[in-house]
C-alpha positions in Angstrom: 0.1 0.1 -0.2 3.0 2.5 0.9 4.2 1.8 -2.7 0.4 3.1 -4.2 0.7 5.8 -1.9 3.8 7.3 -3.3 2.8 6.7 -6.6 -0.7 8.4 -6.2 1.3 11.4 -4.2 4.3 11.9 -6.5 1.6 12.4 -9.7 -0.8 14.5 -8.1 2.5 16.8 -7.9 3.3 16.3 -11.4 -0.3 17.3 -12.4 0.5 20.5 -9.7 3.6 21.0 -11.7 1.9 21.2 -14.6 -1.2 23.4 -13.9 1.9 25.6 -12.1 4.2 25.4 -15.8 0.6 26.6 -17.5 0.2 29.5 -15.7 3.6 30.5 -15.6 3.6 30.7 -19.3 0.5 32.4 -19.1 2.1 35.6 -17.6 5.0 34.9 -19.8 2.8 35.4 -23.1 1.0 38.2 -20.9 4.4 40.3 -19.9 5.6 39.7 -23.1 2.7 41.5 -24.9 3.0 44.4 -22.4 6.9 45.0 -23.0 6.0 45.0 -26.8 3.4 47.5 -26.2 5.8 49.5 -24.0 8.8 49.4 -26.7 6.3 50.7 -29.4 5.4 53.8 -27.5 9.0 54.5 -26.4 10.0 54.4 -30.5 7.0 56.9 -30.7 8.1 58.9 -28.5 11.7 58.9 -29.3 10.5 59.9 -33.0 8.4 62.6 -31.5 11.5 63.8 -30.0 13.4 63.6 -33.0 10.8 65.4 -35.2 10.6 68.4 -32.9 14.6 68.4 -32.6 14.7 68.7 -36.5 12.1 71.5 -36.5 13.3 73.8 -34.1 16.7 73.6 -35.3 15.2 74.5 -39.1 12.9 76.8 -37.7 13.8 80.6 -38.9 15.0 82.8 -35.6 14.0 86.1 -34.9 16.5 88.3 -36.3 18.7 90.1 -33.3 18.3 93.8 -32.3 
C-alpha cells in the first residue's frame, strides 16, 4: 500500500506542477505583450523628440536687435 500511495502522491505533484507551468506560460505571454506595447510607445516618443528637434533647428529665428 505504501508504494501505491507514493505513486499517487507523485502523480498529484506532477499534475500540480503542470498547472503551475501553464500559469507561468500565460504570465510570460502577458509580459511579452506588455513589453512589446511599451517598446512601441517608446519608439513613438523617440520619433516625436527627433522630429521636434529637427523642426526647432530648421525654424527661422528672430533677428537679433
